[in-house]
N, C-alpha and C positions, 0 to 999 in steps of 0.2 A: 364749344359754342353750340348751343341747342337752338335749332331753327325748325322744329317739327311740332309746334304747339297745336296744329290742327289734328295731329295724331293723338297726342295727350300732352298735357302740360306737366312739367316736373312738380313733384309734391314738396311742400315746405318741410324742412327738417323739424320744425316745431310741431307740425301736425303728427308726425310719426312718434315724437316724444310724448305728446299728449295722449295718443292712442295707447302706447305701451303703458303709460301710467294708469290709465283707466282700466286696462285689462288686468294689470297687476294688483289693482286695488279693489276689484269687485269680482263677483261671480255672476255671469250672465247666462241664465238657463234657457231652455227651450221655451219660447213664448206660448206654446200650446199647453203647457202645464200651468199649475196655479201655485207653485212654491214661491217663496220670497225672491229667489234668484230669477225665476221665470217671469214673475210680475215686474221685476226691474227691467228685464228685456222688453216686455210689452210696453212699459211706460216710455222707454227710450224710442221704440219704434213709432209709437203714435205721436210723441212730441216731435220727432224728426220729420214725420210726414207733414205735420202742420208747418214746421219751420221751412221745409222745402217749398211748400205751396206759397208761403209768404215771400220767399226769395224770388219767386217768379210772379209776384203780385197777383196771385190767384186766390180769390175768396173761397174758403172751404165750404161755404154755403152753395157755391155754384160748381166747384171742381172737386174731384177726388184724385188721389195719386196712388198708382200701383207700383210697387217696387219690383224691378226686373233686373236682369244681368247687365243689359246695355240697351242702346237705342235699337239695335237689330232685334233683340228679344221683344221689345215693345211693339215694333212693327209686326213681328210674327204673331204676337198675341191678337192684335187687331185683325190680321189676316185670317187667323184661325176662327175667330168669331164670325167674321163676314162670310167666310167660305161655308160655314154651317148654315147660314141663312140661304145660301145659293142652292142648297140641296132641295129646298122647297120652291124657290123662285130664282130666276136668273138674275145675277148681279152684274154690274157693269163697273169696270175699273179703269181709271185714267191716271196718268202720271206725267210729270214734266221731264223733258229731255235732259235736264241738268241733275236728275235724281241719282243718288247713290245706288249702287247695285242692290242694296237691301230693299229699296223701294221698288226697283224694277222687277225683282223676283216675285213680288206679290201677284203679278199678272198671270203666273202659271197656275194659280189656284182660283182665279176668277171663274165663276160658273157661267157667266155670259161672255161678252166681248171685252176687249181692252183697247185702249188708245194711248198713244204717246204724243203729247203736245210738243211741237218742235220749238216753240218760242213763247215768250210772254204775250205777244200779240194774239197768238192763237187762243190762249187761255182767256184773255179779255174778250175776244170775239165770242167764244163759247158761252161765257157768263152773260154777256149782253143778249145773245140769242135766246138764252133761257128766260131772261127777264121779259123779252118780247114774246114769249111763248112760241118761239120758232126754234125749238130745240133741235140740235144736230145729233142728238143721241138716238140710239136704236129704239124702235117702237116697243121693244120688250123691256124697257127700263122699269122694272119693278123690283121689289125686295130691297136689299141694302146695297147702295151704289157708293163708290168711293173715289174721291179725287185726292191724290197725294203729290206732294212736292217738297223740296228742301227750302228752309228759310235762307240758307246760304249754301252756295256751291262749295263742296269740299275740295274741288279742283283749283279754282281761281279766286274764291272768296266773294264772288258776286252775290249780292243779297237780292232776293226775290220779293215781290210785293206781299206784305202781310195783310193786305186788304182783301185778298181773295176769299178767305173763309167766310167773311161777312157777306161778300157779294154772292157766293154760292148759296148761302143760307137764305138770303133775300129772294133768290130766284127759285127756291124750292116750292113745289106744289104738292098737294096730297098724293097725286098720282106719279110724282116725279121727285123723289127724295134722294139727294146726294149729300154724303157726309165728307168731311175734310180731314185728312191725316197730314200733319206737319212734321217733317223730319227736322228737328231743331238742334241736332247734335253739334254741327259745326258752328251754328249761330251763337249758341249760349256760351261758347268758350270765351268770348271776348266782348259780349254786349248783353244788355238787359233784355230778357224775354218778359214782355209786359202782357199779362193775361187779365188785366184789371177790367176789361170790358167783355163780359161773357157773351154778349150778343154778337160780337164780331170776332171772337176767339175761335181757333180751330176746335173741331169736335174732339180730336185726338192729337196729342203732341208727344213725340218720342224724343228722348234725350239720354245722354250719358254724362254722369257726374264727373268722371275722371277727365273729361275734356275741360272742365272748369277748375277742378281742385287737384288733379293728379292722382289722388287717392281718396276714397276707395274705388275699386273696380265695380261700379254699380250704375244702374240706369233707372229710368222711370217712364211710365206712361201716364200722362196727365189727361184725364177725361172730363169733358164738360158733362155735368150730371144730366142735363136735359137731353143729351145724346146717348146716354148710357144704354138705352134700349137696344141699340145696334149691336151691343156686345152680349146680349142676354141669351142668345141661342147657341152658345158654345156647348158642344156635346161632351168634351172631356171634363173630368173632375178629378181632383187629387186631394191629398190630405189638407184639411183646413178650409176647403171650399164646399163641403157638404155637411148637412146635419144628421143624415141617416143614410146608410147603405145596406141593402140586402144582397148578399152574394148570389143566392139562388132561392128558389121557392121550395116548399116542402117536398114536392115530387122531383126536385133536382133539375128542373127545366130552367136553364140560364136565361132563356128568352123572356121569361116572366119576372126576372130580377128587377129590383126597384131601387131608386135613390131619391133623396130630397136635397136639392141644392140650398145653400144658404141664401137668404132673401134680404139680407141687410144692406150694408154698404157695398159699393162696387169693388173695393179692394178686398173685402172678405170673399166675394164671389170669384175673384180672378187671381189672387195670390196663391198659387199652388204650393203645397208643401210647407216646410218650415221657413219662415222669412230669414234672410241672411242677416241675422241680428247683429253680428260683429261688424259687418260692413256698414250697416245702418248706424251703428254707434260711431264708426269712423266718419260717416257723413255728417252726423251731428256735430262732431268736433271740427270737421272741415269747414262747415258754414261759419263757425265762430272764428277760426283762424283766418279765413279769407277776409272777413269783415275787419279784423284787426290789422291785417297787412295792407289791404287795398282800399278799405272804406266802403266802396260800392262798385257795382258793375259799370255804372256810368263813368267812374274814374278809370277803370280798366279800358273801357271803350275809347275814351279820349286819348289815353296814353298809347294804346296800340295803333290807333288811327294816325297819330302824329308820326310814330316810328315808321309805319308802312309807307306813308307819304314820302318821307325822307329817303327810304330805301328804294322805292320805285323811281324817284327822280334820279338817284345816283346810277341805278342800273340802266335807266333809259338813256343816259348820256355817255355810258361807257363805250368807247370806240377803239378800234385798232388804229395803227398809225396811218393806214390808208383811208381812214374815214368810215369804214364799214362798222355797223353796230355789232357789239359782241353778243348782246342778248336779244332774243325774239321773245317779247313778253306777250302772253295771251290774255287780253282784256276783252270784256264783253260789254257792248253798249247796252244800257246807258250808264253803267257803273263808272265811278270816277274816284280815284284815290283822293283822300282828303275829306270824304263825306262818310259818316257812319251809317247813313240810311242805305246807301247803295253798295258799299264795298267793305269787306272784312280785311283784316291784316294778313293777306295771303298773296303771294306772287308766284304765278306759274310761268315757266319760261323754258327755252332751250338756248344753247350756245352755239355760235358759228365761229369758224376760224376766219382769218383775214382773207382767205380765198373763197369764202362763202360756203364752206363745207360744214356739215353738222358735226358737232362734238357729241359723241354718243352719251346718252344718259348714264350708262353703266361706267364708262370711262370717267365721267364727271363725278359720280358717286365714289369711285375708288380714290380719286384725289382728295375728295372731301373727307373720306374716312382717314386717309393718311394724315390729314391736317386737323383732325378732331372737329370737323364741321358735320353736325348731325342734321340731316334733312330727309326729304322723301323724293323718290323718283318712280317712274313707271306710269301705269294707267290710273293709279290712285282710286280704284273702285268707282270710277265715274265714266262709264262708256260713252254716254251722250256728250259730256263735256269734252272728252278727248277727241271724239269724232268731229265735233264742231271746231275745236281749236286747231287740229291738224288737218282739217279739210279732207276727212276720209269718209267715203260713202259706205253704206252697209256692205256692198259687194267687195269693196277694198278690205274692210275689216275681216270678212270671211276668208278672202284670199290670203290675208296676212296670217290667219290661223292655219290655213293649209300649208303655208310656207314655214311654219314652225313657231310662230309667235305664241307665247303663253304668258300668263300672269306671272310676273317676277323674273322672267328669263332675260338674257342679255342680247337678244336680237334687237338692236337699237335703231336700225334704219332699213326700210324696204321701199324699193322703187323711188329713192330720193327723198322719202318723207320719214321724219322721226316716228317711232312707234309709241312714244310716251313723252312725259315732260319731267322737268325738275321743279319741285315745289318747296319754297321756303315760307314758313308761317311764324308769326310773332304772337306773343302772349303777355300776360300780366307781368311776368318776370323778365321779359326782354328789356334790353337797354340800348342806348345809342352806341355803347362800346361794342355790342354784338354786331351792329350794322357796320361800324368802321372796320372791324376785324374781317367781316365777310367780304367787304369790298377789297381789302388787301388780298384775301384769298382769290378773289375774282381776277386779280392781276395775273395769275397763272395762265389764264386763258386769253390774255390780251397781248397781241403782237405789237411791240413798240418799235420794231425795226423791220424794214422791208428787205434787209439783206439776208441771204441764205446763211444758215448757221453752219459754221465749219467745225465747231467743237461743242462739247457739252458743258454748259455753265453750271456753277453750283446752284442748288435750289434756292439758296438765300437771295440770289440775284434775279430770280425769275420774276417777270412782271415789269421791272424797271431797275435801273441801277440805284435808285433811291429807296427801294423796298426794304423794309426791315424784316428779319426772320419772323415767321409766324410762330406763335406759341404752340408747343406740342409737336413741332415738325419732327418726323421720325425717319424720313428718307432723304439722304443727301448724296451728292456726288463729289468726288475729289476734284478740286480745281484743275482745269486744263485737261481733264480726261477727254479723250477723243474716241468717237465711235464711228466706224465705217462699215460698209457692207463686207469688205474684205476681212476686217478684224472679226466680225461676228460669225461669218461663214467658215472661218478657219477652224472653229471648234464645233463639230456637228452635234455635240450634246447641249449646245446653247439654244434654248427655245426661241431666242430672238432671231436666230438665223433664218427661220422660215418666213419671216415677214419684215425683216429689216429693210428700211428704205431711206432715201435721203430726205431731210426735212428742210422746208423752206421757212417755217414759222416756229416760234418758241412754243406756242400752245399746242400745236400738233405733235411736237416732239414729246412734251410731257404727258399728253394724253396717251400716246403710244407706249411710253415707258410704263405708265400705270398698269397697262394690261399685263405686263410681265412681272411687275412687283406683286400684284395679286392676280393670279391667273383666273381664267374662266371657271376652273374647277375649285377655286378658293385656295389653291396652294401658293405658298410663298416662293419667291425666286430662289434658285439654288446658289450655293457659293460660287459655282462655275459661272452662272449667269451674271452674278454681281461682279465677278472678276472681269468678265468681258466688258461690262458697262462701266467699270471703274466706280462701282457703288459700294457703299458701306452703310451699316445700320448702327 
């Protein structure tokens, strides 16, 4: 069961077959040469560039597309160009609190100051102030200034206003120019990015194609041509982006060396080195396969919106026997499930026991792995979103770091607060069957009885006596197997002995056992441990 489409969507088998067929049937040479095989690669690259722009409803007359490795590489390219401007004039960088880490990192290269907008309201107020010529920006706002934000939060799927780029552009003055950078990586996975209106489109749009198609691993930076001057001051040059290079002068003085950059299209000036022609070929085929399978992004958007609405409703109503909710879902006003404008098919949540205790994200993921449920846990590279959802101040986050919290580790709770979230995300290939199976899996964390457990039930019965075995279940317990502190401590080699306790709820028992089935070091339980617990594989 695959529920991590926000990370990448699975690639269709037919796409891989088509790619293998094309590779086996042709020779694709280096596009910097002029042989027949090289010209074939060049033709594929330029055709795919136009097709990709069309996919996003971007008129090639107003937009250019630069192929890069992924959305982060696209953001870094903009950063590199803007930072070179700041060598001569101070630049100003601002970003939204919901930004992915890749956008936040740009602040470290801003030549001037940087600002983090804590909310949509702050951004709206800033734009309105600029319109009224009462800018809240520093008086040194000259050079290339940049405002960046995500079209969709990669943490909880909330979609941010796409009207901001047009608003920023309308508020620009000759002495106060701000360009916009849109991180569309999460957004384009399940909805149509529409760049048909160049006057209100972002100046720069970063995205990853594997979020949409699963394959290839490639990305793009879409540039509004009227804004291309902001990228013209990049100092670095590589193969393919210059017309002439002189290594040194006749007297050997490198300081007098010279080069002439290409002055044609933006992609000729910014695509360093040999284009990833085979990946671009795969993208060409992916565009065709996607249209054949799903028809349009509008279809994908409606499909995933409906599924997310159903899943959200089911998770919102999931309760323990004592009435406490199982899931704490992190939603952000004004987003609402059931509307494609405000919300993507992503649900961020944590799980509580019937006693109100948090079930650690690492414990949750171990049980998910055991039951072939693939999802995402942790901070998901969205520090602002996590801080807001978990109500953590900057000082708390720094304190958590000092206490050992690191990206990807298993420190799940500090001072009574979770340190991360569980994220499930849907995509074009998701189905109602995925939702039903996931809700069966969630029964593992649902306490249906207020009685204290006296013995260890079989895994097939966890959740309720009506629950059917989950497909792919790999860990089971012998019926009537009993576990007690006395039994486990009798064998000092059993790792359970150090922390075995009595369990009052079914979900706390299984979360605890998951720790020992896959230990913190990633080791599987020993035969001795399984014997103590009455387990078998």
